[in-house]
C-alpha positions in Angstrom: 117.7 80.7 98.8 118.8 84.3 99.9 118.1 85.8 103.1 115.1 88.1 103.2 115.3 90.8 105.5 112.1 92.5 106.8 111.4 96.0 108.2 108.6 97.1 110.4 107.5 100.6 109.4 105.4 102.3 112.2 103.3 105.5 112.3 102.9 106.8 115.9 101.8 109.6 117.9 104.3 112.6 118.8 103.5 113.0 122.2 104.5 112.0 125.9 103.5 108.5 125.0 104.4 107.0 121.7 101.4 105.0 120.5 101.8 103.0 117.4 98.8 104.1 114.8 99.7 102.1 111.9 102.2 99.3 111.1 103.2 97.4 107.9 105.8 94.8 107.7 107.8 95.2 104.5 110.9 93.6 102.7 113.8 95.8 104.1 114.5 97.0 100.4 111.2 98.7 99.9 111.5 102.4 99.9 109.8 104.5 102.6 107.9 106.5 99.8 106.0 103.3 98.8 105.0 102.4 102.3 103.9 105.9 103.4 100.6 106.0 101.7 99.8 102.6 103.2 100.5 104.0 106.7 98.8 107.3 106.0 95.7 105.5 104.8 95.4 103.5 108.2 95.8 106.6 110.3 92.7 107.4 112.5 90.5 110.5 111.1 91.7 112.5 114.3 95.3 112.6 112.8 95.5 115.9 111.2 99.3 116.4 111.1 101.6 113.9 109.3 105.1 114.3 110.2 107.5 112.4 107.6 111.0 112.3 106.8 112.3 113.4 103.4 110.7 110.4 101.5 107.5 111.8 102.5 108.1 115.1 100.4 106.2 114.1 97.5 103.5 116.2 95.6 101.0 113.2 95.4 101.5 112.2 99.0 101.0 116.0 100.2 97.8 116.2 97.9 96.4 113.1 99.1 96.9 114.3 102.6 94.9 117.5 101.8 92.2 115.7 100.4 91.8 113.7 103.5 91.9 116.9 105.7 95.5 116.2 106.8 98.5 118.3 106.6 101.9 116.9 105.5 105.1 118.3 107.1 108.3 117.0 105.9 111.8 118.2 105.3 112.3 119.9 102.0 114.7 118.5 99.4 117.9 120.7 98.3 120.7 122.4 99.8 120.6 123.4 103.2 119.9 125.7 105.0 116.5 126.4 103.8 115.7 130.0 104.0 111.8 130.0 103.2 109.3 131.0 105.8 108.4 127.6 106.7 111.8 126.4 107.4 112.0 126.9 111.0 108.7 125.2 111.5 109.5 122.1 109.5 112.9 121.9 111.5 111.0 121.7 114.8 108.3 119.3 113.6 111.0 117.0 112.0 113.1 117.1 115.3 109.8 116.1 117.3 109.0 113.4 114.5 112.8 112.1 114.7 112.7 111.8 118.6 109.2 110.2 118.8 109.9 107.5 116.0 113.5 106.8 117.1 112.7 106.6 120.8 109.7 104.3 119.9 111.8 101.9 117.6 114.3 101.6 120.4 111.7 101.3 123.3 109.9 98.6 121.1 113.1 96.7 120.2 114.0 96.4 123.9 110.6 95.3 125.0 110.4 92.5 122.5 114.2 91.7 122.4 114.7 92.1 118.7 117.3 94.6 118.3 119.1 92.2 115.7 116.8 89.7 114.7 113.4 88.1 115.6 112.8 84.5 117.0 111.1 83.6 113.6 111.6 82.5 110.1 109.6 83.2 106.9 107.5 86.4 106.0 104.2 85.2 107.4 105.8 84.0 110.9 107.7 87.3 111.2 104.6 89.3 110.3 102.6 87.6 113.1 105.6 88.2 115.5 106.1 91.9 114.6 102.5 93.1 114.0 101.3 91.0 117.1 104.1 92.7 119.3 102.7 95.9 118.0 99.1 94.9 119.1 100.4 93.8 122.5 102.2 96.9 122.9 99.0 98.9 122.3 97.0 96.8 124.7 99.6 97.0 127.2 99.8 101.0 126.9 95.8 101.0 127.1 95.7 98.9 130.1 98.3 100.9 132.1 96.4 104.2 130.9 93.2 102.7 132.6 95.0 101.7 135.7 96.4 105.4 135.8 100.0 104.9 136.0 101.5 108.3 135.8 104.2 107.1 133.4 102.7 104.6 130.9 106.0 103.6 129.6 108.0 103.0 132.8 108.2 99.6 133.9 106.6 98.1 130.8 109.1 95.4 130.0 108.5 94.0 133.6 104.7 94.4 133.1 104.8 92.4 129.7 107.2 89.7 131.1 105.1 89.1 134.2 101.9 88.7 132.0 
């Protein structure tokens, strides 16, 4: 039996606090372009702008976003530098998206001690662990927000360990 690696795909807010809005656990070899529609479909109605990487630069995905009242912003394919009128806006949004999702991934892995592996075996148990951790993270952020912590993320690991 071969080793099956899993990937946690997240859609999150691009703001001062990174809040996971949608999550999927997929085999690691599943292309982001296949997971993107599932994540976008799970976003709340209020999410009007979808910032994606190059795998989100697909006409069908952009059209679907428009039909749902969303606007997709993703880097264009092709040689750099792009010189069209939207190039600078896309560059800024891509940088914001990159910082948010990479920081959330790092923060999340540090909080739940899963930089290299998770303490589970099998797809079902790994899904329970990963998606349960997303839920716990969301609940902790909500609690800290209601407690009026000025920086919701600061001290979050100690807060979770004390629970």
